[in-house]
C-alpha positions in Angstrom: -27.7 115.4 -29.7 -29.4 114.4 -32.9 -32.2 116.8 -33.6 -33.8 115.3 -36.6 -36.1 112.4 -36.7 -34.6 109.0 -38.3 -35.4 108.2 -41.7 -35.3 104.5 -41.7 -38.3 102.6 -40.6 -39.1 99.1 -39.1 -38.7 97.8 -35.7 -36.5 98.9 -32.9 -37.2 96.8 -29.8 -37.4 92.9 -29.9 -37.4 92.5 -33.7 -41.0 93.0 -34.0 -42.4 94.8 -37.1 -43.7 98.4 -36.8 -45.5 100.4 -39.1 -43.6 103.0 -41.1 -42.4 105.9 -39.1 -43.7 109.4 -39.6 -42.0 111.7 -42.2 -38.5 112.5 -40.7 -38.4 115.8 -39.0 -36.2 118.3 -40.8 -33.2 119.4 -38.7 -33.7 122.9 -37.2 -30.7 124.8 -38.7 -30.8 127.5 -35.7 -30.3 124.6 -33.3 -27.1 123.3 -35.1 -25.8 126.8 -35.4 -26.4 127.4 -31.6 -24.8 124.2 -30.8 -21.6 125.0 -33.0 -21.6 128.5 -31.4 -21.8 127.1 -27.8 -19.0 124.4 -28.8 -16.6 127.2 -29.7 -17.2 129.0 -26.4 -16.8 125.9 -24.4 -13.5 125.1 -26.1 -12.3 128.9 -25.3 -13.2 128.1 -21.8 -11.4 124.6 -21.6 -8.2 125.2 -23.5 -6.1 126.0 -20.4 -7.8 123.4 -18.1 -7.3 120.8 -20.8 -3.6 121.7 -21.4 -3.0 121.9 -17.8 -3.1 118.1 -17.9 -3.5 117.6 -14.0 -7.2 118.2 -14.2 -9.2 121.4 -14.1 -7.6 124.4 -13.1 -9.3 125.9 -9.9 -12.6 127.7 -10.7 -11.6 130.2 -8.2 -8.5 131.3 -10.2 -8.5 135.1 -10.6 -7.6 136.4 -14.0 -4.2 138.4 -14.0 -4.6 140.7 -16.9 -7.4 142.9 -18.5 -7.5 140.6 -21.5 -7.8 137.7 -19.3 -10.7 139.5 -17.5 -12.5 140.2 -20.7 -12.2 136.5 -21.8 -13.4 135.4 -18.4 -16.5 137.7 -18.5 -17.4 137.0 -22.0 -16.8 133.1 -21.8 -16.5 131.4 -18.3 -20.0 129.9 -17.3 -21.6 131.7 -20.4 -21.5 128.7 -23.0 -22.1 125.5 -21.1 -25.7 126.7 -20.1 -26.6 127.0 -23.9 -25.3 123.3 -24.4 -27.2 122.1 -21.4 -30.3 123.7 -22.6 -29.9 122.2 -26.1 -29.2 118.8 -24.5 -32.8 118.9 -23.0 -34.3 119.9 -26.1 -32.8 117.2 -27.9 -33.8 114.6 -25.3 -37.4 115.6 -25.8 -37.0 115.4 -29.6 -35.8 112.1 -29.4 -38.5 111.0 -27.0 -41.0 112.2 -29.8 -39.2 110.0 -32.4 -38.8 107.0 -30.0 -42.6 107.1 -29.3 -43.4 107.1 -32.9 -41.1 104.2 -33.8 -40.4 101.9 -30.7 -42.5 100.0 -28.4 -40.6 100.8 -25.5 -39.6 104.5 -26.0 -37.8 105.1 -22.7 -35.6 102.1 -23.3 -34.2 104.0 -26.4 -33.6 107.0 -24.1 -31.9 104.8 -21.5 -29.6 103.2 -24.1 -28.7 106.7 -25.3 -27.8 108.0 -21.9 -25.8 104.9 -20.9 -23.9 105.1 -24.2 -23.0 108.6 -23.4 -21.9 107.7 -19.9 -19.6 105.1 -21.3 -18.0 107.7 -23.6 -17.8 110.2 -20.9 -16.2 107.8 -18.6 -13.5 106.8 -21.1 -12.8 110.5 -21.8 -12.6 111.3 -18.2 -10.2 108.3 -17.4 -8.0 108.4 -20.5 -7.9 112.1 -21.6 -9.3 114.7 -19.3 -10.6 114.9 -15.7 -12.7 117.8 -16.5 -15.0 115.9 -18.9 -18.7 117.0 -18.7 -20.2 114.1 -20.8 -20.4 111.6 -17.7 -22.1 114.4 -15.7 -24.6 115.0 -18.5 -25.5 111.4 -18.9 -25.7 110.8 -15.1 -27.9 113.9 -14.6 -30.0 112.8 -17.5 -30.6 109.4 -15.8 -31.5 111.0 -12.6 -33.6 114.2 -14.1 -34.5 113.9 -17.6 -35.4 110.3 -17.9 -37.9 110.5 -14.9 -39.4 113.8 -16.2 -40.6 112.0 -19.3 -43.5 110.7 -17.0 -44.3 114.2 -15.8 -46.6 116.7 -17.3 -45.0 119.5 -19.2 -46.2 122.1 -16.8 -44.6 120.3 -13.9 -41.4 120.0 -15.9 -41.3 123.7 -16.5 -41.9 124.6 -12.8 -39.3 122.1 -11.9 -36.8 123.8 -14.1 -37.5 127.1 -12.7 -37.1 126.1 -9.2 -33.9 124.1 -9.7 -32.2 126.9 -11.6 -33.3 129.5 -8.8 -32.0 127.0 -6.1 -28.9 126.4 -7.9 -28.0 130.1 -8.3 -29.2 131.2 -4.9 -27.8 128.2 -2.8 -25.3 126.1 -4.7 -23.3 128.5 -6.8 -24.1 127.3 -10.3 -21.7 125.2 -12.2 -22.8 121.6 -12.5 -25.7 122.2 -10.1 -27.6 124.4 -12.7 -27.5 121.7 -15.3 -30.4 119.7 -14.1 -32.6 122.9 -14.3 -31.4 123.8 -17.7 -32.0 120.2 -18.9 -35.7 120.5 -17.7 -36.1 123.8 -19.1 -34.9 122.7 -22.5 -37.2 119.7 -22.5 -40.1 121.9 -21.5 -39.5 124.3 -24.3 -39.5 121.5 -26.7 -42.6 120.0 -25.4 -44.3 123.3 -25.5 -43.7 123.6 -29.2 -41.2 126.4 -29.0 -39.1 125.2 -31.7 -41.9 125.1 -34.1 -42.0 129.1 -33.6 -38.3 129.6 -33.6 -38.3 131.2 -37.1 -41.1 133.4 -36.2 -41.6 136.2 -33.6 -38.5 138.2 -33.9 -39.9 141.0 -31.6 -40.2 138.4 -28.6 -36.9 137.3 -29.4 -35.4 140.8 -29.4 -37.3 141.8 -26.2 -35.9 138.8 -24.3 -32.5 139.3 -25.6 -32.6 143.0 -24.3 -34.1 142.0 -20.9 -31.2 139.4 -20.5 -28.5 141.9 -21.7 -29.7 144.6 -19.5 -30.0 142.3 -16.5 -26.6 140.8 -17.3 -24.7 144.1 -17.0 -25.5 144.9 -13.2 -25.2 141.3 -12.4 -21.7 141.2 -13.9 -20.7 144.5 -12.2 -21.7 142.7 -8.9 -19.6 139.7 -9.7 -16.7 142.0 -10.4 -17.0 144.2 -7.2 -17.7 141.4 -4.8 -14.9 139.0 -5.7 -14.6 135.4 -4.7 -15.5 134.1 -2.1 -17.9 136.6 -1.1 -21.6 135.4 -1.0 -22.8 138.1 -3.6 -20.1 136.7 -5.9 -21.5 133.1 -5.4 -24.8 134.2 -6.5 -23.8 136.8 -9.2 -21.3 134.7 -11.1 -23.7 131.9 -12.2 -26.5 134.3 -12.5 -24.4 136.6 -14.8 -23.4 133.5 -16.7 -27.1 132.4 -17.3 -28.2 135.9 -18.3 -25.2 136.3 -20.7 -26.0 132.9 -22.1 -29.7 134.0 -22.7 -28.7 137.2 -24.5 -26.2 135.2 -26.6 -28.8 132.8 -27.7 -31.3 135.6 -28.5 -28.6 137.6 -30.3 -27.6 134.6 -32.4 -31.3 133.9 -33.4 -31.8 137.4 -34.5 -28.6 137.5 -36.7 -29.9 134.3 -38.3 -32.7 136.4 -39.7 -30.3 139.0 -41.3 -27.8 138.8 -44.2 -25.4 137.3 -41.7 -27.4 134.1 -41.7 -25.3 132.5 -44.5 -21.8 133.1 -43.1 -23.0 132.2 -39.5 -24.6 128.9 -40.7 -21.6 128.2 -42.9 -19.2 128.6 -39.9 -21.3 127.0 -37.0 -23.6 124.5 -38.5 -20.8 122.1 -39.4 -19.3 122.2 -36.0 -22.7 121.8 -34.4 -23.8 118.8 -36.4 -20.6 117.1 -35.1 -20.7 118.5 -31.7 -19.8 115.3 -29.8 -17.1 114.2 -32.2 -15.6 117.7 -32.1 -15.8 117.9 -28.3 -13.9 114.6 -27.8 -11.3 115.5 -30.6 -10.8 119.0 -29.0 -9.2 117.3 -26.2 -6.8 115.2 -28.0 -5.8 118.3 -30.2 -5.2 120.5 -27.3 -3.3 117.8 -25.5 -1.1 117.4 -28.6 -0.4 121.1 -28.7 0.4 121.5 -25.1 2.7 118.6 -25.5 4.6 120.5 -28.1 4.5 124.0 -26.7 4.5 123.1 -23.1 4.1 125.3 -20.1 0.3 125.9 -20.7 -0.3 127.5 -17.2 1.5 130.7 -18.6 -0.3 130.8 -21.7 -1.5 134.3 -22.4 -4.9 135.2 -23.3 -3.7 135.5 -27.1 -2.2 132.0 -26.9 -5.3 130.6 -25.6 -7.4 132.3 -28.3 -4.8 131.1 -31.1 -5.1 127.4 -29.9 -8.7 127.5 -29.7 -9.0 128.8 -33.2 -6.4 126.5 -34.7 -8.3 123.4 -33.3 -11.7 124.9 -34.5 -10.3 125.6 -37.9 -9.2 122.0 -38.2 -12.4 120.7 -36.9 -14.4 123.0 -39.1 -12.6 121.8 -42.3 -12.8 118.1 -41.1 -16.6 118.5 -40.5 -17.4 120.1 -43.6 -15.6 117.4 -45.6 -17.0 114.8 -43.6 -20.7 115.8 -43.8 -20.5 116.0 -47.5 -20.1 112.4 -47.7 -21.8 111.3 -44.5 -25.1 111.8 -42.7 -23.6 112.3 -39.3 -20.1 112.5 -37.7 -18.4 109.3 -36.7 -19.2 109.3 -33.0 -22.7 110.6 -33.5 -23.2 107.8 -36.0 -22.0 105.1 -33.3 -24.1 106.9 -30.6 -27.3 106.7 -32.8 -26.7 103.1 -33.7 -26.5 102.2 -29.9 -29.5 104.4 -29.2 -31.6 102.7 -31.6 -30.0 99.2 -31.6 -30.1 99.4 -35.4 -27.3 100.2 -37.7 -28.2 103.5 -39.5 -26.8 104.6 -42.8 -23.6 106.5 -42.7 -22.6 107.6 -46.2 -24.7 109.7 -48.3 -25.8 108.1 -51.6 -23.8 109.4 -54.6 
């Protein structure tokens, strides 16, 4: 999503003049970093399913080696919750901008979700059956858009209920996305982002709680094994708790001397997350077409492929963003969203 307000002013709907928009909201660097961080983890989880070419590998597939188990416990279901949460945050931030600029702000949101649905369907039909963009767009239309008419307290309560029901009854995965969407939306509407750079003690306490809770939950996941009922609850619960610990840990690290390197590494990837998500599929498919036999790739091979793809994308993102405001797909998405062509190249 685009986290910053738009700089251009004027009309959005129907060609009618509008007063100048409020001063553009500055990008929240931490959100860009978190998005880039989540993108890396998602790619690690998706390398083998993408390279498999026949669609997604079975979610019940049991890791065969210790290294595979480690990767599984650190990555699987640990990163897409972060991305889902950030999607909800971005949706509410876009609503704020749309309410300030457009006579029909929800039409702006509708166009954004429909455009994402179109991109996701093309990605699904042409490149990879494991695409999540179409899922995000569909759930956004069914859950996020209607939630804009609800008070933020109701949205927050609904988020908690949906997350608990997903983990307790539905086994996580896509079923947890609506709750995370609403949670992210509620956090934005309660102004949590304005305090993201303050209160490290609260972040540290939350991170510690998440981490301590994730350990026994992960142990239950390991001991129960699929398809036991305890596993179906522990697996998504461990993923959510670990994701929470990751987010808090990253926010704390951004307050240390590591902030510069972490921002340099993850922010360019995060600012072009949609472009990089789509091109990652093409790059992994190209690599698997050359190397072949992706089902037998060891953990080291999976990590190497992911690292190679991310290195290419990081270099591409850094070079592109020096010259342009947004990634190419993000720019097109923003154009369709606001039905007005935004500037692409930075002034020299």
